[in-house]
SEGU-159563 format. One record per residue (C-alpha): residue number from 0; residue in three letters; x, y, z. Coordinates in steps of 0.05 Angstrom, whole numbers, plus 5000, padded with zeros to 4 digits. Example, Ala and Ser with C-alpha at 12.3 -4.5 7.8 and 13.67 -1.06 7.14 Angstrom:
<rs>
> num,residu,xx,yy,zz
> 0,ALA,5246,4910,5156
> 1,SER,5273,4979,5143
</rs>
This chain:
<rs>
> num,residu,xx,yy,zz
> 0,MET,4562,5185,5497
> 1,HIS,4544,5114,5489
> 2,THR,4585,5060,5522
> 3,ILE,4616,4999,5491
> 4,ARG,4575,4938,5506
> 5,LEU,4604,4889,5555
> 6,LYS,4569,4827,5530
> 7,SER,4566,4764,5570
> 8,ARG,4567,4702,5529
> 9,ILE,4568,4660,5593
> 10,LEU,4500,4682,5620
> 11,GLY,4476,4611,5625
> 12,ILE,4537,4591,5666
> 13,LEU,4526,4650,5714
> 14,ILE,4453,4632,5725
> 15,LEU,4472,4560,5739
> 16,ALA,4526,4582,5788
> 17,ALA,4477,4627,5825
> 18,PHE,4427,4570,5830
> 19,LEU,4478,4521,5857
> 20,VAL,4503,4570,5909
> 21,GLY,4433,4589,5931
> 22,CYS,4418,4516,5944
> 23,SER,4485,4504,5978
> 24,LEU,4502,4450,5927
> 25,GLN,4571,4429,5904
> 26,ALA,4584,4427,5828
> 27,THR,4608,4357,5811
> 28,GLU,4642,4379,5746
> 29,PRO,4663,4446,5716
> 30,PRO,4619,4479,5662
> 31,SER,4640,4463,5591
> 32,THR,4677,4515,5550
> 33,THR,4639,4546,5492
> 34,GLU,4666,4609,5462
> 35,THR,4705,4642,5518
> 36,GLU,4751,4595,5554
> 37,ASN,4786,4652,5588
> 38,TRP,4728,4681,5626
> 39,GLN,4697,4624,5667
> 40,PRO,4673,4649,5736
> 41,THR,4686,4607,5797
> 42,PRO,4625,4598,5841
> 43,THR,4635,4609,5916
> 44,SER,4591,4599,5976
> 45,THR,4584,4675,5987
> 46,SER,4576,4707,5918
> 47,THR,4544,4691,5852
> 48,ALA,4602,4715,5807
> 49,THR,4665,4756,5814
> 50,LEU,4691,4763,5743
> 51,PRO,4664,4817,5697
> 52,PRO,4635,4796,5630
> 53,PRO,4682,4800,5570
> 54,LYS,4695,4864,5533
> 55,VAL,4669,4861,5462
> 56,LEU,4689,4904,5403
> 57,ASN,4637,4903,5346
> 58,ILE,4667,4919,5278
> 59,CYS,4619,4929,5220
> 60,ILE,4644,4910,5151
> 61,ALA,4609,4924,5085
> 62,GLU,4629,4860,5050
> 63,GLU,4641,4788,5068
> 64,PRO,4711,4761,5054
> 65,PRO,4710,4713,4995
> 66,SER,4765,4675,5030
> 67,LEU,4815,4683,5086
> 68,TYR,4870,4648,5046
> 69,ARG,4927,4696,5035
> 70,TYR,4940,4674,4963
> 71,SER,4868,4668,4940
> 72,GLY,4875,4729,4895
> 73,GLN,4808,4753,4924
> 74,ILE,4831,4799,4981
> 75,ASN,4783,4857,4994
> 76,ARG,4784,4913,5045
> 77,ALA,4744,4872,5095
> 78,THR,4793,4815,5089
> 79,GLU,4851,4862,5105
> 80,SER,4813,4887,5166
> 81,ILE,4806,4816,5192
> 82,PHE,4878,4799,5176
> 83,ALA,4899,4857,5223
> 84,ALA,4866,4819,5281
> 85,LEU,4891,4750,5262
> 86,TYR,4963,4767,5246
> 87,ASP,5017,4814,5271
> 88,GLY,5080,4843,5239
> 89,PRO,5129,4818,5217
> 90,PHE,5152,4887,5239
> 91,THR,5118,4955,5246
> 92,TRP,5148,5021,5226
> 93,ASP,5158,5070,5283
> 94,ALA,5155,5139,5252
> 95,LYS,5180,5173,5315
> 96,LEU,5242,5130,5321
> 97,GLY,5252,5123,5246
> 98,THR,5261,5048,5252
> 99,TYR,5222,4983,5254
> 100,ALA,5196,4946,5315
> 101,PRO,5212,4872,5302
> 102,SER,5145,4843,5323
> 103,ILE,5149,4767,5314
> 104,LEU,5223,4772,5297
> 105,SER,5277,4773,5351
> 106,GLN,5307,4834,5317
> 107,TYR,5302,4874,5253
> 108,PRO,5355,4851,5203
> 109,SER,5411,4900,5186
> 110,LEU,5482,4901,5162
> 111,GLU,5503,4924,5231
> 112,ASN,5475,4863,5268
> 113,GLY,5499,4815,5214
> 114,LEU,5431,4791,5193
> 115,ILE,5440,4824,5125
> 116,SER,5502,4805,5085
> 117,LEU,5528,4822,5016
> 118,ASN,5571,4766,4989
> 119,PRO,5609,4767,4922
> 120,VAL,5589,4710,4876
> 121,ALA,5615,4693,4807
> 122,VAL,5565,4701,4750
> 123,GLU,5567,4671,4680
> 124,PRO,5532,4685,4614
> 125,GLY,5460,4659,4618
> 126,ASP,5452,4672,4692
> 127,LEU,5395,4715,4716
> 128,VAL,5419,4778,4750
> 129,VAL,5393,4847,4768
> 130,ASP,5422,4903,4727
> 131,ALA,5440,4974,4749
> 132,THR,5369,4998,4735
> 133,GLY,5340,4946,4782
> 134,GLU,5311,4901,4727
> 135,VAL,5319,4826,4721
> 136,VAL,5361,4810,4660
> 137,VAL,5403,4753,4630
> 138,PHE,5477,4763,4642
> 139,LYS,5508,4773,4574
> 140,PRO,5555,4821,4538
> 141,GLY,5528,4893,4538
> 142,VAL,5490,4890,4604
> 143,LEU,5501,4949,4651
> 144,ILE,5513,4919,4720
> 145,ARG,5544,4933,4787
> 146,PRO,5608,4894,4803
> 147,ALA,5617,4865,4873
> 148,GLY,5628,4921,4923
> 149,CYS,5590,4972,4881
> 150,GLN,5527,5002,4913
> 151,GLU,5517,5062,4867
> 152,SER,5499,5072,4795
> 153,ALA,5563,5113,4786
> 154,CYS,5606,5050,4791
> 155,ALA,5564,5007,4745
> 156,VAL,5600,4978,4685
> 157,GLU,5580,4949,4618
> 158,TRP,5605,4877,4618
> 159,GLU,5634,4848,4554
> 160,SER,5678,4789,4573
> 161,GLY,5720,4757,4628
> 162,ALA,5707,4732,4698
> 163,PHE,5658,4775,4737
> 164,SER,5630,4777,4808
> 165,MET,5569,4812,4835
> 166,ASP,5542,4821,4906
> 167,GLN,5488,4773,4928
> 168,MET,5445,4797,4986
> 169,SER,5423,4750,5040
> 170,VAL,5376,4765,5097
> 171,THR,5367,4722,5159
> 172,TYR,5300,4727,5195
> 173,THR,5299,4697,5265
> 174,LEU,5232,4684,5298
> 175,LEU,5220,4698,5371
> 176,PRO,5229,4637,5416
> 177,ASP,5166,4602,5440
> 178,LEU,5122,4633,5385
> 179,HIS,5056,4597,5376
> 180,TRP,4998,4592,5328
> 181,SER,4931,4609,5358
> 182,ASP,4915,4534,5362
> 183,GLY,4974,4524,5408
> 184,GLU,5022,4493,5358
> 185,THR,5092,4522,5354
> 186,LEU,5103,4571,5297
> 187,LEU,5166,4549,5260
> 188,ALA,5210,4572,5204
> 189,GLU,5180,4517,5160
> 190,ASP,5115,4556,5163
> 191,LEU,5148,4614,5129
> 192,GLU,5180,4569,5077
> 193,LEU,5112,4538,5062
> 194,SER,5082,4607,5050
> 195,TYR,5137,4623,5000
> 196,THR,5125,4558,4964
> 197,LEU,5051,4571,4959
> 198,ALA,5063,4643,4936
> 199,GLN,5105,4615,4880
> 200,GLN,5050,4568,4859
> 201,ALA,4996,4621,4863
> 202,ASN,5040,4670,4823
> 203,LEU,4997,4731,4838
> 204,SER,5016,4797,4805
> 205,ALA,5022,4831,4874
> 206,ASP,5080,4783,4891
> 207,ALA,5113,4782,4823
> 208,TRP,5165,4836,4835
> 209,ALA,5192,4802,4898
> 210,LEU,5188,4731,4871
> 211,GLU,5226,4750,4808
> 212,ARG,5284,4776,4850
> 213,THR,5286,4717,4898
> 214,ILE,5330,4655,4891
> 215,SER,5310,4621,4955
> 216,PHE,5273,4629,5021
> 217,GLN,5292,4569,5063
> 218,ALA,5287,4548,5135
> 219,GLN,5355,4539,5167
> 220,ASP,5329,4512,5233
> 221,ASP,5264,4516,5273
> 222,GLN,5269,4591,5285
> 223,THR,5310,4617,5227
> 224,VAL,5295,4627,5153
> 225,ARG,5344,4655,5102
> 226,TRP,5327,4695,5040
> 227,GLN,5375,4701,4981
> 228,GLY,5366,4748,4923
> 229,LEU,5391,4749,4852
> 230,PRO,5462,4774,4843
> 231,GLY,5464,4849,4837
> 232,PHE,5400,4861,4876
> 233,THR,5397,4897,4943
> 234,THR,5337,4926,4978
> 235,GLY,5312,4960,5041
> 236,LYS,5241,4933,5029
> 237,LEU,5250,4872,5074
> 238,ARG,5175,4865,5085
> 239,ALA,5166,4847,5012
> 240,PHE,5215,4789,5020
> 241,PHE,5185,4760,5084
> 242,TRP,5130,4712,5067
> 243,MET,5080,4713,5124
> 244,PRO,5074,4644,5157
> 245,LEU,5021,4592,5139
> 246,PRO,5010,4532,5184
> 247,ALA,5051,4475,5158
> 248,HIS,5022,4429,5211
> 249,LEU,4955,4436,5175
> 250,LEU,4974,4450,5102
> 251,ALA,5040,4415,5088
> 252,GLY,5038,4369,5027
> 253,LEU,4979,4404,4994
> 254,GLU,4983,4439,4926
> 255,ALA,4961,4511,4919
> 256,ASP,4893,4494,4891
> 257,GLN,4881,4444,4947
> 258,VAL,4902,4495,5000
> 259,ALA,4855,4547,4972
> 260,ALA,4797,4500,4984
> 261,THR,4819,4476,5052
> 262,PRO,4780,4504,5112
> 263,ALA,4844,4511,5152
> 264,ALA,4868,4562,5101
> 265,ALA,4804,4594,5074
> 266,GLN,4752,4592,5129
> 267,THR,4785,4577,5197
> 268,PRO,4858,4597,5191
> 269,PRO,4899,4600,5255
> 270,GLY,4940,4662,5265
> 271,TRP,4992,4689,5313
> 272,GLY,4961,4758,5325
> 273,ALA,4921,4787,5382
> 274,TYR,4857,4750,5364
> 275,ARG,4837,4682,5338
> 276,LEU,4776,4660,5298
> 277,LEU,4720,4626,5337
> 278,ASN,4669,4616,5281
> 279,TRP,4644,4646,5216
> 280,GLU,4570,4654,5205
> 281,PRO,4564,4661,5129
> 282,GLY,4529,4726,5110
> 283,LYS,4525,4749,5183
> 284,ALA,4588,4754,5223
> 285,LEU,4658,4729,5240
> 286,HIS,4670,4719,5314
> 287,LEU,4740,4725,5344
> 288,GLU,4767,4719,5414
> 289,LYS,4830,4741,5449
> 290,ASN,4887,4695,5429
> 291,PRO,4913,4661,5492
> 292,TYR,4979,4647,5456
> 293,TYR,4991,4718,5432
> 294,PHE,5065,4733,5439
> 295,ALA,5052,4804,5465
> 296,ALA,4999,4784,5515
> 297,GLY,5048,4800,5571
> 298,ASN,5044,4873,5552
> 299,GLY,4970,4875,5568
> 300,LEU,4948,4868,5495
> 301,PRO,4896,4865,5469
> 302,ALA,4846,4905,5509
> 303,PHE,4784,4871,5483
> 304,ASP,4765,4799,5498
> 305,LEU,4721,4788,5437
> 306,LEU,4717,4817,5367
> 307,ASP,4655,4810,5325
> 308,PHE,4660,4828,5252
> 309,LEU,4587,4842,5232
> 310,ILE,4571,4839,5158
> 311,ILE,4526,4899,5145
> 312,PRO,4527,4915,5070
> 313,ASP,4482,4977,5075
> 314,ILE,4523,5038,5093
> 315,ASN,4464,5077,5121
> 316,GLN,4446,5019,5167
> 317,ALA,4519,5014,5189
> 318,ILE,4523,5088,5204
> 319,GLN,4458,5083,5244
> 320,MET,4487,5024,5283
> 321,LEU,4549,5064,5298
> 322,SER,4507,5120,5327
> 323,THR,4466,5072,5370
> 324,GLY,4526,5033,5395
> 325,GLU,4513,4969,5357
> 326,CYS,4577,4981,5318
> 327,ASP,4641,5007,5350
> 328,LEU,4680,5012,5285
> 329,LEU,4663,5019,5211
> 330,ASP,4722,4994,5170
> 331,SER,4747,5022,5104
> 332,SER,4704,4973,5063
> 333,TYR,4647,5024,5068
> 334,GLY,4685,5074,5026
> 335,LEU,4666,5131,5073
> 336,GLU,4712,5175,5033
> 337,ASN,4658,5175,4978
> 338,LEU,4607,5209,5023
> 339,ASP,4598,5284,5013
> 340,LYS,4626,5332,5064
> 341,PRO,4559,5347,5099
> 342,ALA,4549,5273,5110
> 343,LEU,4619,5265,5138
> 344,GLU,4611,5325,5183
> 345,THR,4546,5296,5209
> 346,LEU,4580,5230,5221
> 347,ALA,4637,5265,5257
> 348,GLN,4588,5293,5308
> 349,THR,4577,5224,5337
> 350,ALA,4640,5186,5316
> 351,ASP,4714,5195,5305
> 352,LEU,4738,5194,5233
> 353,HIS,4806,5168,5212
> 354,ILE,4840,5176,5144
> 355,ASP,4894,5133,5112
> 356,PHE,4924,5144,5044
> 357,GLN,4933,5089,4993
> 358,GLU,4994,5079,4949
> 359,SER,4955,5099,4887
> 360,PHE,4963,5172,4867
> 361,GLU,4931,5219,4817
> 362,GLN,4986,5241,4769
> 363,LEU,4988,5292,4713
> 364,VAL,5029,5258,4658
> 365,PHE,5065,5299,4606
> 366,GLY,5062,5274,4534
> 367,ILE,5137,5286,4528
> 368,ASN,5147,5240,4469
> 369,PRO,5082,5223,4433
> 370,ALA,5080,5162,4389
> 371,ALA,5084,5208,4329
> 372,TYR,5156,5223,4348
> 373,ASP,5177,5149,4345
> 374,ASP,5200,5157,4273
> 375,GLY,5233,5223,4289
> 376,TYR,5208,5292,4308
> 377,THR,5196,5340,4250
> 378,VAL,5153,5401,4262
> 379,TRP,5154,5414,4187
> 380,ALA,5118,5348,4176
> 381,GLY,5062,5368,4222
> 382,ASP,5085,5336,4287
> 383,ARG,5057,5368,4349
> 384,PRO,5103,5422,4377
> 385,ASP,5155,5396,4425
> 386,TYR,5126,5428,4488
> 387,PHE,5157,5386,4543
> 388,SER,5228,5362,4527
> 389,ASP,5253,5422,4565
> 390,LEU,5250,5406,4640
> 391,ARG,5238,5480,4655
> 392,VAL,5170,5477,4621
> 393,ARG,5149,5417,4663
> 394,GLN,5175,5452,4726
> 395,ALA,5135,5514,4708
> 396,VAL,5071,5473,4700
> 397,ALA,5083,5441,4769
> 398,ALA,5095,5510,4799
> 399,CYS,5031,5537,4769
> 400,LEU,4991,5478,4795
> 401,GLN,5019,5479,4865
> 402,PRO,5003,5407,4883
> 403,ALA,5002,5420,4958
> 404,ALA,4951,5476,4949
> 405,LEU,4910,5431,4903
> 406,ALA,4910,5375,4955
> 407,ASN,4890,5423,5010
> 408,ALA,4835,5455,4968
> 409,LEU,4804,5392,4940
> 410,LEU,4809,5349,5003
> 411,SER,4785,5405,5049
> 412,GLU,4724,5411,5004
> 413,LYS,4712,5338,5015
> 414,PHE,4734,5323,5086
> 415,PRO,4730,5357,5155
> 416,ALA,4793,5397,5166
> 417,GLU,4815,5358,5227
> 418,LEU,4823,5295,5184
> 419,LEU,4876,5324,5138
> 420,PRO,4951,5325,5147
> 421,PRO,4994,5384,5127
> 422,TRP,5021,5381,5056
> 423,GLU,5092,5398,5037
> 424,ASP,5097,5451,4981
> 425,TRP,5154,5419,4943
> 426,THR,5146,5470,4886
> 427,ALA,5158,5530,4931
> 428,GLY,5227,5542,4901
> 429,LEU,5202,5543,4829
> 430,ASP,5182,5608,4795
> 431,ALA,5136,5592,4737
> 432,GLU,5143,5659,4701
> 433,THR,5219,5658,4702
> 434,LEU,5222,5585,4680
> 435,LEU,5175,5597,4621
> 436,ASP,5215,5659,4600
> 437,GLN,5280,5620,4603
> 438,ALA,5249,5563,4562
> 439,GLY,5228,5612,4507
> 440,TRP,5153,5617,4521
> 441,ILE,5142,5692,4525
> 442,ASP,5084,5735,4549
> 443,THR,5083,5784,4491
> 444,ASP,5020,5823,4508
> 445,GLY,5029,5831,4583
> 446,ASP,4965,5792,4596
> 447,SER,4978,5731,4638
> 448,THR,4910,5702,4619
> 449,THR,4926,5696,4545
> 450,PRO,4972,5642,4519
> 451,ARG,5047,5654,4518
> 452,VAL,5081,5644,4451
> 453,ALA,5145,5611,4429
> 454,GLN,5206,5653,4415
> 455,GLY,5272,5624,4393
> 456,ILE,5256,5552,4414
> 457,ASN,5292,5499,4373
> 458,GLY,5242,5457,4333
> 459,VAL,5182,5502,4349
> 460,PHE,5156,5556,4303
> 461,ASP,5160,5626,4332
> 462,LEU,5093,5653,4356
> 463,THR,5066,5583,4368
> 464,PRO,5017,5591,4426
> 465,LEU,5027,5550,4489
> 466,SER,4960,5516,4480
> 467,LEU,4954,5445,4507
> 468,SER,4902,5390,4509
> 469,LEU,4882,5355,4574
> 470,LEU,4850,5286,4579
> 471,THR,4815,5260,4642
> 472,SER,4762,5210,4660
> 473,GLN,4692,5232,4677
> 474,ALA,4699,5214,4751
> 475,GLU,4679,5269,4800
> 476,LEU,4750,5275,4828
> 477,ASP,4780,5280,4759
> 478,GLN,4729,5334,4742
> 479,GLN,4751,5374,4803
> 480,ILE,4824,5366,4787
> 481,GLY,4812,5382,4714
> 482,THR,4778,5448,4733
> 483,TRP,4838,5465,4777
> 484,ILE,4887,5450,4721
> 485,VAL,4851,5492,4669
> 486,THR,4844,5551,4717
> 487,ARG,4914,5550,4747
> 488,LEU,4951,5539,4681
> 489,GLY,4907,5592,4648
> 490,ASP,4931,5642,4701
> 491,CYS,5002,5625,4681
> 492,GLY,4992,5638,4607
> 493,ILE,4983,5565,4589
> 494,GLU,4918,5552,4551
> 495,VAL,4885,5484,4565
> 496,HIS,4831,5450,4523
> 497,TRP,4800,5397,4568
> 498,GLN,4765,5333,4546
> 499,ALA,4734,5284,4596
> 500,LEU,4727,5214,4567
> 501,PRO,4693,5150,4590
> 502,ILE,4742,5103,4625
> 503,ALA,4738,5050,4570
> 504,GLU,4756,5102,4517
> 505,LEU,4810,5136,4558
> 506,TYR,4846,5071,4575
> 507,ALA,4834,5036,4509
> 508,PRO,4894,4995,4483
> 509,GLY,4944,5026,4437
> 510,PRO,4959,5045,4384
> 511,GLU,4888,5071,4376
> 512,GLY,4878,5088,4450
> 513,VAL,4896,5159,4468
> 514,LEU,4936,5141,4531
> 515,PHE,4969,5076,4513
> 516,GLY,4976,5100,4441
> 517,ARG,5011,5163,4469
> 518,GLN,4967,5214,4434
> 519,PHE,4960,5270,4485
> 520,ASP,4992,5332,4514
> 521,LEU,4970,5326,4586
> 522,ALA,4933,5267,4618
> 523,LEU,4907,5255,4688
> 524,VAL,4917,5182,4708
> 525,SER,4919,5140,4770
> 526,TRP,4969,5083,4779
> 527,GLN,4974,5030,4833
> 528,THR,5048,5021,4850
> 529,ALA,5037,4954,4887
> 530,GLY,5091,4970,4938
> 531,GLN,5144,4987,4886
> 532,ASP,5179,5054,4877
> 533,PRO,5136,5098,4831
> 534,CYS,5198,5116,4790
> 535,ARG,5191,5047,4758
> 536,LEU,5129,5071,4723
> 537,TYR,5172,5115,4679
> 538,LEU,5231,5071,4661
> 539,SER,5251,5071,4588
> 540,LYS,5230,4998,4580
> 541,ALA,5159,5016,4603
> 542,VAL,5143,5061,4544
> 543,PRO,5083,5032,4505
> 544,SER,5103,5024,4433
> 545,ALA,5097,4979,4373
> 546,ASP,5158,4940,4398
> 547,ASN,5121,4917,4461
> 548,ALA,5050,4912,4435
> 549,TRP,5034,4980,4466
> 550,ILE,5038,4953,4537
> 551,GLY,5072,4996,4590
> 552,THR,5062,5048,4644
> 553,ASN,5108,5102,4617
> 554,LEU,5054,5140,4579
> 555,ALA,5100,5200,4577
> 556,GLY,5143,5164,4526
> 557,TRP,5203,5191,4564
> 558,ALA,5267,5151,4556
> 559,ASP,5325,5176,4598
> 560,PRO,5383,5128,4616
> 561,ALA,5405,5173,4673
> 562,PHE,5335,5169,4704
> 563,ASP,5334,5093,4695
> 564,LEU,5400,5088,4734
> 565,ALA,5376,5136,4788
> 566,CYS,5312,5096,4795
> 567,GLY,5352,5031,4801
> 568,GLU,5396,5062,4854
> 569,LYS,5335,5087,4893
> 570,GLN,5298,5021,4893
> 571,MET,5361,4983,4913
> 572,ARG,5378,5027,4973
> 573,LEU,5387,4988,5038
> 574,ALA,5351,5043,5077
> 575,PRO,5278,5028,5098
> 576,PRO,5230,5056,5045
> 577,GLU,5189,5091,5099
> 578,SER,5249,5137,5111
> 579,GLN,5250,5159,5038
> 580,ASP,5205,5204,4995
> 581,PRO,5174,5156,4945
> 582,TRP,5164,5214,4896
> 583,GLU,5235,5241,4901
> 584,LEU,5256,5224,4830
> 585,LEU,5190,5244,4798
> 586,LYS,5194,5312,4831
> 587,ALA,5265,5322,4805
> 588,ASN,5252,5297,4734
> 589,LEU,5177,5307,4724
> 590,PRO,5155,5257,4671
> 591,ALA,5092,5266,4712
> 592,ILE,5070,5309,4770
> 593,PRO,5045,5273,4833
> 594,LEU,4983,5311,4851
> 595,LEU,4938,5276,4901
> 596,PRO,4938,5212,4942
> 597,HIS,4875,5170,4945
> 598,PRO,4845,5172,5015
> 599,MET,4811,5116,5054
> 600,VAL,4766,5135,5113
> 601,TRP,4742,5092,5171
> 602,ALA,4704,5110,5233
> 603,SER,4703,5092,5307
> 604,SER,4657,5104,5365
> 605,SER,4682,5159,5411
> 606,ASP,4684,5105,5465
> 607,VAL,4740,5069,5428
> 608,VAL,4809,5097,5443
> 609,ILE,4855,5096,5383
> 610,PRO,4926,5112,5406
> 611,LYS,4957,5171,5370
> 612,GLY,4992,5149,5307
> 613,ALA,4962,5079,5308
> 614,THR,4934,5050,5244
> 615,TRP,4882,4996,5233
> 616,GLN,4939,4946,5227
> 617,GLN,4952,4958,5301
> 618,ILE,4882,4939,5323
> 619,GLU,4911,4903,5383
> 620,LYS,4926,4972,5412
> 621,PHE,4854,4997,5408
> 622,GLU,4824,5007,5477
> 623,SER,4759,5023,5511
> 624,SER,4748,5090,5545
> 625,ASN,4705,5052,5595
> 626,PRO,4752,5008,5636
</rs>
């Protein structure tokens, strides 16, 4: 087992101290500080040095950050890795306790502690409000909205006329006292307000959902900032409505484009996390040191004195450096998840592997309402049989596929078993054979491998075989999932004709494109939810059609007002999102089947101790196994 290097960047100082002591000379002035102001040895008349050299953690990254400005629109995986060292919080989810740790806040806001309030406000026609489905709309006759005091879709009303009040949510965020930037300046509420202002000016798509639902985010005093949302909107996603501070003492008065080009934002930003940036060698490395102003320093954090982010683009070189001890960590920018299993198993012999799962998910989308149905469904006119309007058919497909078994099978083929979490079999209570029988798809020949046929289904000719088309991309993962789908559905009496298309053809714009033009039976797609509830992908308003220039994420063409209301209720719950199943509504309604999360893998030397349950975002908790 190799050991973590304990580098001494003060070698010259130590040599000088030894020389002076050996000659019995008195130093007339202290040595100047270079990179490590916290580790200066004090020469004595009897010893050359008493302090150990600083502990250094070398982190190899595959790409150089284009910028360290939060609103540059150029954030890559390496940037996120560095952000974890520079910043902290604003609060971290504790899975064991089922609550948040407040981090740089004095406490986590809630209704109980009075930091969240719901106040009735009068609304008038023309005002922007959030309706019962969670969407921003203009208040006018016919809108379905929640009156003041209503927190469920069941009490939503359709407004026509008269005075009307809605709840307006406010959240008060209070910073810890004596919080400082890593340059020693006090971190103030005005720093949060500045970040919100710059986020508005940058207008990045990742922030659009939160910005659209925000009326104000204003400093109330030096330590307090208050967020106010649009009338009708409530949420438990408080992180999305807390704009991480930017240093007003360095950036105030600058416009967004000026800030993006300012070194204090893009190249040498101060932070408030466990480490601060010393210098950036373009193309080579970013050097960080322990932040002397870190608010959690009293808890013995962080364990390392110096962090070096080494820019090593070649993955093979990086893996070699991990094995020789030149790298202690390989971050997720290397895409280690793309290595084959033998390579990962070889790597696991000399390193510890860690897996995180992204918000993006592989989903099997049902073509419930193809575009051909937009002028009405008529099987006599040659429209494709209505396979999927019956929920029981969609449930049967999910039961046949067994998403948990698929995840276990495909990911265990790809990754060492110890990396993988257990998967919940949420289809365990569904019996595919019974569901298909009840829906009118009958096994007439007693052979489960031949297609079932329709019998007595309204709008479908009797003896129509249950024969479906499947569209996927040509990516390796899609090929593996496609094989699983064809085999598993075939065993259930559902014939599948599979076509793998180039990405450009698969995702071509509608109406000609097969996905956005809604011309498929089954399609394997991957969506990024950008922190939002995935049910929003399948709202009625998100159906691509001629009315919206074929733009939208609801490729299923499924329009269900009850689902829209349930989705609105779910995304406006005051409970923390981490305590909820993000796929709850999709599993119950199945416009699509969530199949497989996208993994991210990173690696650490076995000499680096990663506390159980800690993520990369908690890098301040990483320790050395060699005290």
